[in-house]
Steps between C-alpha positions, in 0.01 A plus 500: 500500500854444626515823702256348751742221588646610838778244502784698332397833655487356849850354456630838381336672799648254749846518341501880494401517870765243583764712328369813672507344846842338465695772317340840539381498863840408656670760282259767625542392862880531477473867402685731737361847554766769491322721752393247759296678769596239760868595480447858615637620830190571706683582826617848411297669226650810344298798611683801363319835482451642158575869466266682268705724273245785489483556877 
């Protein structure tokens, strides 16, 4: 029964994880968020009153 031989499947598993760790992970970590919460100005928050139109 050749499907019980772990040798080729283990090599495929190791190679796929190697590709994942070397190509995909750095590409994900270089992603820049467009709305970065750390770039907000926290010194002076905008606190404008909101007028209700029915009053």
